[in-house]
Steps between C-alpha positions, in 0.01 A plus 500: 500500500325326787175436316675382181712256704206390713280445199754308290725301734281189482518510119875511520505205742273306261742517207585133468754310295311218330588215263400442138583217273659521158529161346667282760653798685368686802566874497469735795307817408289792620161498337313822418835685528355798313253561790786477749692763302203741534506439876875569516452820299260624764742418786789656313337844551600476868859624527585272793393192303643588159829312540330191639239504219775541239698207644190278487417602144856455377525155662284377209718441191483790256396286203175385675403821687245596230330165494178406676674195651857563610727190517769486764817295521642399838714814542213734404265318733735541797543872424124548463423337833764704682379828335136422579592439864687834516210688335252355749729594789522860375123524464449361848745759636294788354172350628640433848660844531183684398278302739748521791514876460129514574417659164236250392157655531169549326543800272137529412372659181761714336762531233879497460704749302848410382695820450750538212873510562591867567820688425400810693297618796316736265368209291400307815317808632323556168383136490361510849332836426331352191388190688346734761319686224361180349378372836359828635383676188367231262120500547471124454728441800308732737194393695314599817496130591864420435847641532845409374757499778877449509581162662867420482823477301602142425821378663806531273319600183330786314144381568253722687174360634175698526184389681148589387280546807120516508202327341592623156840331503411243237351765272808724529734206431297410192511861383876506552544185290306668215720812526815282493365325193445833328851614598653179354333587168629858512846380605537296183400796286724743690803267445431491128461879476826564688685256274359677196603839636854371551496387136396852393788657692746251359387579143566876548184605320405851401337688790160537333486125419603396848255747658208365294576141591557573871166685509340192345653286770367724780153490347521122481597488867211723603255305289596161647484642860157648430380164361618321812316747725184449297535124528539529878188716518307234312633231732518672837243779473487856365717776639342816635677769297803596293719530804441138595558390140830689503609339830428147370692572181799640695492201734516254209775700334711529817467132575588405141810724510631335819414155367718574203783561752436171689215565743266207558173486690300194602260390772677382816680176427303307763162616362261231368582386145175648360617841627854464372369403160329839464836668445646476152853372434764742376504513121819469293615830354417506129782530252527804276296460185647571161179692404620815676826504293305457176265781599793733574665424166175565316450831680858613426452424133180709485670794673785513243 
């Protein structure tokens, strides 16, 4: 929350109401409004700012909100200025509180993990256990010259910060970004497979048909995990033996499973941009493809 506010407050202050001419008339407007909307979308992710952001967005008349240049009448202009002032005040409050609490510091090289929303202690425990496995068992995250250490839990959120100590810190962070990238690819596939399995159950297929297709799905999962491990070996270096190959595969699979439930992992938010850019964005979950339904119908026909 602090870094998002700190990094964007000047951009909010710089949103200006300008004047354009249309014939003999002068019209007040906000130019490049589409860019301002993207800024507001980012700020709306902060719960404490959501209402202020919404007020600012809705102060622009609904019939011009999707335009690049948003025209304002006198009433809308007054509402916009008041909402902008309130949003800046809210952002300043977050910044001031964080800095006055003495929390501002140099985090160093590391990464942040945003945990999913949990309904049970068991799920929370399982997630932390799997994170521990990934950090301590994945060969690409282990080095004699570097070590991943727990740093802190962010104030008022589900973010956990880890530091990477030692001369190999940059290498380990790079390796982690590659593993996250592989997990993002697996995550998309896992989502599709789970959707297709739900379709199978809903269609109440014969047991032998369902079993054949589920086995195919499992083989597809194993194949794509194996391919990701091979790609990592080509990029980060060969693994020593089958045990290391298995640990990397399990690490990718575990990370992908928790990403599917909402886990996110990035470099620390105050890291240099070139480091942050190593980590891939979350991909949208793919929609169920009609191909699986056609395949099922064909298989049922051949079984009859």
